[in-house]
N, C-alpha and C positions, 0 to 999 in steps of 0.2 A: 511316721505315718502308719496307721492301723487299718487293716482290712478286716471288716466284720464278715467272717466266713460263713457264719450261720446266724439266723435270726428266727424268733418265733413268729408264728403267723396268726393274725387276728381273725377270728372266724365267729361270726355272730356275736354273742355276748361274752364269749371266753377267749382265751389265748391258748393255742396249742403249745405244748412244750417244745423247746428248741430241739432240732434234730442234730445228730452228729455230723461232723463235717465229712463230706464224701471222700473216700480215699483218692478218687481221681480229680479232686478239686485242684485247679491250676494254681500254683504257688509261685510267687515272684521272689527272686533272690534280693537280698539287701534291704528288705523291709520287714516289719513285724506283722505277722498274720494271726488273728485270733482263731483258735481251733477249739471245737467242742468235741468231747469224747466221753466215753462211758466205761464204767467198770460193772460188768454184768455177772462175772463169775466170782463166787466168794473165795477169797484167799484162804489157804490153809492156816489155821491158827498157829500151828506148830512152826510154820515157815516165817511168821512175823514176830520177832523178838519182843516187840512192845505190846502185843495183843495178849490180854489176860483172860478174856471170856469169849464164849461163842458169839455173844452180842456184838463184840468188836468187829468180827468178820462181816456180820450182816450190816452193821452201820457204815462199813467202808464202801458199800455199793452205791452207785448213783451216777449222775451226770456231772462232768467236770470240765474245766477249761485250762488252756495254756496258750501263751504267746510263743509263736515260733519264728526264729530267725534262720533264714537260709543264707549260706556264705556266697560270696561272689564266685562265679564259675560253676556253681552246683550243676546247672543244666547243660553245661558245655561238655562235661565228661560223664557219660552215662553209665560207666562201670566203676568209677572211683567211689570208695566209701569215705566218709568224712567223720572226723571226731565230733562227739556230741556232749555238750555240757547241760546238765540239769541244775536249775537254780531254784532254791526256796528262800523266801523272805520270811522272817518272823512275823511281819505284819500282813503277810499275803501279798498278791499281785506282784510277784517278783519281777525284777528288772536287771538288765546287765550292769547299769550303774558304772562304777569305777573299773569294772572288768571289761567293759565294751571294747576298748582299744585292742586289748590282747586278743579277745575272742574273734573280733572281726578281722584283724590282721592275720591271724593264724588259721582262718578258714574253718570255724566251728559252726556246726548246727547248734543252735541254743534253744532249750526248752525252758520257758519261764512259767513256773506253776502259779496258778491264780488262787485257788481256794486254800491251798496248804498254808497254814499260819499257826502261830502259838495257840495251843489249845488241845482238845482231845486228839488222840492218835488216829482214830479211823478215818477222818476226812484227809489228814495229811497223807497217810498210806494210800488211801483211795485215789486222791488226785495224782499222786506219783504213778501208781500202777496203771491207771487209765491213760495217762499222758505217755508213759514209756511204751506200753503195748501199742498204742496208736502210732507213735513216731517211728518205731522200728518196723512197722508194717508199711507206713507211708513213704519212708525215705531210706537212703543207702547209709545206714549208720555204722560206723566203725567202733573204735575204742570209745568207752563211755567214762564220764567224769561227772562228779556231783560236788556242789558247793552251797553254802549259805552262811549267814552270820547269826550268832546267838542261837535261838531256837531253830533257825534254818540250818545251822551246822548240825545240830543233833538230828534233825530230820534227815539230812543228807547222809548221815552215818548209818541210818537204817536203809535208805534206798540201796546203797551198794551191796547190802547183804541179801536183798530179796529179789534181785534180778541179776543175771549173769553178765559178764562182759565189761565190768568197771575196772579201770586201771588206775584211777586217781580220785582221791577224796581230799577236798581242800576245806578244812575246818577254819572258820573265821569267828573269832570272839567267844569260842566255847569249845568244850570237849564233845565227846560223843554221847549218844543217848544212854540212859541208865534205867535200871529196874526200880521197883517200889522200895528197895532197900538202899538205893543210891549207888548200887554197883554198876560200873560202866560195862556196856556190851563190847568189850575190846577183844575177847577171845575169838569171836566170830569173825572180826575184822582181821586179826592177825592170821587167821586160817586161810585167807583169800590169797593165793600165791602171787598173783600179778598186780595186786593193789598196793599203791603207795600212798601214804597219808601225810599231808602237810598241815601244820597248825600255825595259823597267822593270828597273832595276839598283840594288841597295843600295850605299851608299858604303863598306861593308866587305866587299863580296862579292869573292871571289878572281877572279871572271871580269870585273871592272870594266874590265880592260885591254882587253876586246873592244869597249867603247863606241866608242873613237876609231877603231878599224879599221872597225867598221860604218858610222860617220858618213862615212868616206872612200870607202866603196863604194856606199852606198845613194843612191837618188834623193832629194835634199834636200826636194823638194816633197812627198814621200809618206812620209818618215821622221821620227820625233821620239823623243827620249829622255825618260824620266820617272824621275829619280833619287829615291831615298828614303833615310831613315836605317835602316840594317839590314845584315844579312849575306846569305848565299847561301840563296835559296828564293823562294817566292811573295811578291809585293809585298803590302803592306797594302791592305785593301779600298778605302780612299779613293784610293790611287794607281792601282789598277786602274780605278776609276770614272772618274778624270780622263783616263786613257789612252783608255778606251771613248768618252767624250764627245768627245774629239778624233777618234777613228776614224770615228764616225757623224755628225759635223757636217756 
């Protein structure tokens, strides 16, 4: 069930742009709610590893959306902070999918990015920054995690570098983002002291060649590979759960 938190208003011959979801909007637990948010402050180009030009920072600005899941019991304990998972899909309009059972059972706030998809970096970064800054103001967010498959994995690897508080990165079906010369952005990730990185890869995945490369570049104490039987895409739910149990141990 989806709740449309914000809609545009028809006025005369035109349609007013959608307004952002009010921070005091009542939210129900255990359903998905559509949230509209904005990125109005240009990010610093030097803080975004995948931005190459000043135009990238300008192009990241705009109105974005995410689907929000509140865990059971969120409203009962008004002081508790809850773990928060950010999800990006290579095709956009991210969903919990095979991860739903673990995330729901273990009480996660879940942020599912809508516009972020394979393509130029500015809207990927813009969607994440707008959603992140909205949800941390709106809710009691504790430790943060990010995941995605294929291009969503690469996007998630950027997210953990550009906002604080991430303790887990779950790469599925791909390694981390890379520069124009093909060099992975691993140093920045290794430098995050509290971050653990899990790499979930199918034994028939075309990207499985990236596993060895990632193993050679990542801090061995904070990186672990979780193989599974299958091809390119999100890992089975049990593999995701195994990886998360290692991340949070």
